[in-house]
Backbone as CSV, one residue per row, in Angstrom:
resi,resn,N_x,N_y,N_z,CA_x,CA_y,CA_z,C_x,C_y,C_z
1,MET,-0.477,-12.162,-3.431,-1.823,-11.671,-3.542,-2.288,-11.720,-4.990
2,ASN,-1.805,-10.833,-5.805,-2.253,-10.798,-7.194,-1.111,-11.232,-8.093
3,ASN,-1.355,-12.241,-8.895,-0.309,-12.780,-9.762,-0.281,-12.128,-11.130
4,ASN,-1.067,-11.093,-11.337,-1.115,-10.428,-12.630,-0.842,-8.925,-12.454
5,PRO,0.440,-8.544,-12.330,0.755,-7.128,-12.090,0.305,-6.216,-13.237
6,ASP,0.268,-6.719,-14.462,-0.195,-5.880,-15.576,-1.648,-5.470,-15.380
7,LEU,-2.471,-6.390,-14.899,-3.872,-6.076,-14.631,-3.996,-5.058,-13.503
8,VAL,-3.186,-5.231,-12.468,-3.207,-4.283,-11.358,-2.788,-2.903,-11.848
9,HIS,-1.755,-2.826,-12.664,-1.299,-1.535,-13.194,-2.401,-0.867,-14.009
10,LYS,-3.121,-1.631,-14.827,-4.226,-1.065,-15.604,-5.316,-0.531,-14.693
11,CYS,-5.627,-1.270,-13.634,-6.638,-0.812,-12.681,-6.187,0.477,-11.995
12,LEU,-4.930,0.508,-11.564,-4.423,1.713,-10.904,-4.391,2.900,-11.860
13,ASP,-4.057,2.652,-13.132,-4.075,3.728,-14.126,-5.482,4.296,-14.275
14,THR,-6.490,3.435,-14.176,-7.871,3.872,-14.299,-8.312,4.641,-13.060
15,ILE,-7.969,4.121,-11.884,-8.405,4.739,-10.624,-7.637,6.019,-10.338
16,THR,-6.319,5.975,-10.493,-5.468,7.116,-10.143,-4.415,7.320,-11.217
17,PRO,-4.770,8.020,-12.288,-3.751,8.284,-13.318,-2.563,9.037,-12.708
18,GLY,-1.378,8.667,-13.110,-0.192,9.345,-12.595,0.363,8.717,-11.327
19,TRP,-0.200,7.597,-10.889,0.313,6.943,-9.694,1.754,6.530,-9.919
20,GLN,2.521,6.456,-8.850,3.922,6.049,-8.953,4.204,4.771,-8.185
21,ALA,3.759,4.718,-6.943,3.931,3.519,-6.127,2.708,3.376,-5.240
22,VAL,2.217,2.156,-5.118,1.012,1.914,-4.338,1.212,0.666,-3.498
23,LEU,0.814,0.751,-2.258,0.798,-0.394,-1.363,-0.644,-0.881,-1.293
24,VAL,-0.879,-2.113,-1.708,-2.220,-2.692,-1.666,-2.215,-3.736,-0.564
25,ALA,-3.063,-3.531,0.439,-3.087,-4.431,1.591,-4.475,-5.018,1.774
26,THR,-4.506,-6.274,2.213,-5.765,-6.938,2.531,-5.568,-7.799,3.770
27,VAL,-6.677,-8.031,4.444,-6.675,-8.968,5.555,-7.465,-10.175,5.084
28,THR,-6.827,-11.324,5.117,-7.457,-12.572,4.671,-7.535,-13.534,5.844
29,GLU,-8.094,-14.696,5.601,-8.143,-15.720,6.641,-6.743,-16.151,7.058
30,ASP,-5.789,-16.001,6.155,-4.404,-16.380,6.449,-3.631,-15.274,7.135
31,GLY,-4.245,-14.102,7.294,-3.574,-12.978,7.941,-3.454,-11.781,7.013
32,PHE,-2.580,-10.869,7.374,-2.359,-9.627,6.647,-1.424,-9.880,5.469
33,GLU,-1.818,-9.433,4.289,-0.978,-9.575,3.093,-0.892,-8.227,2.391
34,TYR,0.243,-7.981,1.777,0.356,-6.756,0.983,1.269,-6.970,-0.207
35,ASP,1.020,-6.160,-1.221,1.873,-6.099,-2.402,2.201,-4.635,-2.658
36,VAL,3.376,-4.392,-3.171,3.774,-3.046,-3.573,3.909,-3.028,-5.079
37,PHE,3.209,-2.099,-5.716,3.275,-1.953,-7.166,3.981,-0.639,-7.461
38,ASN,4.864,-0.687,-8.452,5.765,0.419,-8.708,5.884,0.645,-10.212
39,LYS,5.896,1.899,-10.621,6.220,2.164,-12.021,7.303,3.233,-12.134
40,MET,8.200,3.221,-11.150,9.345,4.123,-11.144,10.589,3.353,-11.555
41,ASP,11.641,4.077,-11.826,12.921,3.443,-12.111,13.385,2.654,-10.898
42,ASP,14.005,1.519,-11.146,14.503,0.698,-10.052,15.533,1.429,-9.201
43,GLU,16.212,2.398,-9.793,17.246,3.141,-9.073,16.671,3.833,-7.837
44,HIS,15.454,4.357,-7.941,14.849,5.108,-6.839,13.783,4.312,-6.104
45,PHE,13.569,3.083,-6.504,12.482,2.311,-5.927,12.637,2.116,-4.422
46,GLN,13.819,1.744,-3.959,14.020,1.487,-2.526,13.747,2.731,-1.693
47,GLU,14.201,3.885,-2.150,13.974,5.126,-1.417,12.490,5.456,-1.376
48,ASN,11.827,5.327,-2.508,10.407,5.649,-2.566,9.571,4.651,-1.774
49,LEU,9.980,3.394,-1.770,9.281,2.390,-0.985,9.394,2.707,0.504
50,ALA,10.565,3.126,0.939,10.756,3.480,2.343,9.840,4.633,2.737
51,VAL,9.723,5.621,1.874,8.834,6.759,2.146,7.379,6.306,2.180
52,LEU,6.984,5.482,1.220,5.613,4.987,1.170,5.274,4.197,2.437
53,LEU,6.147,3.295,2.859,5.889,2.506,4.057,5.867,3.377,5.312
54,ALA,6.695,4.413,5.364,6.674,5.332,6.500,5.342,6.079,6.566
55,LEU,4.824,6.493,5.409,3.531,7.180,5.385,2.405,6.248,5.823
56,VAL,2.449,5.012,5.380,1.429,4.035,5.780,1.491,3.807,7.291
57,ALA,2.685,3.657,7.825,2.848,3.448,9.263,2.327,4.648,10.048
58,LYS,2.632,5.846,9.593,2.187,7.072,10.271,0.666,7.154,10.273
59,LYS,0.042,6.898,9.130,-1.414,6.955,9.038,-2.041,5.872,9.909
60,SER,-1.461,4.692,9.921,-1.975,3.608,10.762,-1.915,3.987,12.232
61,MET,-0.814,4.590,12.660,-0.678,5.007,14.051,-1.712,6.068,14.400
62,GLN,-1.969,7.010,13.494,-2.981,8.033,13.740,-4.358,7.403,13.926
63,GLU,-4.687,6.429,13.091,-5.983,5.777,13.191,-6.094,4.936,14.453
64,LEU,-5.020,4.274,14.858,-5.042,3.489,16.083,-5.244,4.370,17.308
65,GLU,-4.681,5.580,17.278,-4.828,6.499,18.407,-6.267,6.970,18.571
66,GLU,-7.061,6.954,17.488,-8.431,7.426,17.537,-9.415,6.354,18.006
67,ILE,-8.971,5.114,18.132,-9.868,4.025,18.542,-10.120,4.100,20.040
68,ASP,-11.392,3.971,20.413,-11.749,3.917,21.830,-11.654,2.459,22.272
69,TRP,-10.528,2.102,22.839,-10.244,0.713,23.185,-11.072,0.244,24.379
70,THR,-11.668,1.171,25.152,-12.417,0.771,26.338,-13.728,0.079,25.991
71,ASN,-14.245,0.285,24.784,-15.505,-0.328,24.386,-15.327,-1.673,23.694
72,ASN,-14.112,-2.121,23.534,-13.880,-3.389,22.814,-13.402,-4.464,23.724
């Protein structure tokens, strides 16, 4: 998605000072793409990434449950 992580980090610092890990997702003509940006120690990155992805999945499931599929 974005080949300039330093620019993304600067943007995230501006939008949300104190951010630790962010999942940035977009839907393009080629399909769903995402990048994970991290400013934590690599030692804890895998654990924190797992938590972040679990939260994203949980929120996505909540939003899917609210869709009225009968009108689509």
